[in-house]
Steps between C-alpha positions, in 0.01 A plus 500: 500500500636832390564764773308824460689821522472663851254780548668646801832695450818363647533813713141452642570129577823595683328764695211272613740213571705737735180619661391144572840387618611236252722699264810332651362168358459662152860631506634150604280274284310719251124531474466116460626464853211680672211302676166479324357680807736794448413518132134507591566766758689708244222491259242587772716802602527610139125483470454705813743763367305517172176532678638783724631674188155482328327625812727792526459579129123488535517727798717742300267486208196583728686797647549666160 
């Protein structure tokens, strides 16, 4: 099965991995070395960040 190109930028993934505390594993073993739970938490955090950004954008649009 072919791998799809990632949607998150490398910078965002690194930022979230550092925030969640497993970036040291990424540095040692690469992204394939992280636990499934960590990958899921990373996706969950990215979704939260996107939702916060949309909510803020909507708030800014309403204030115009």
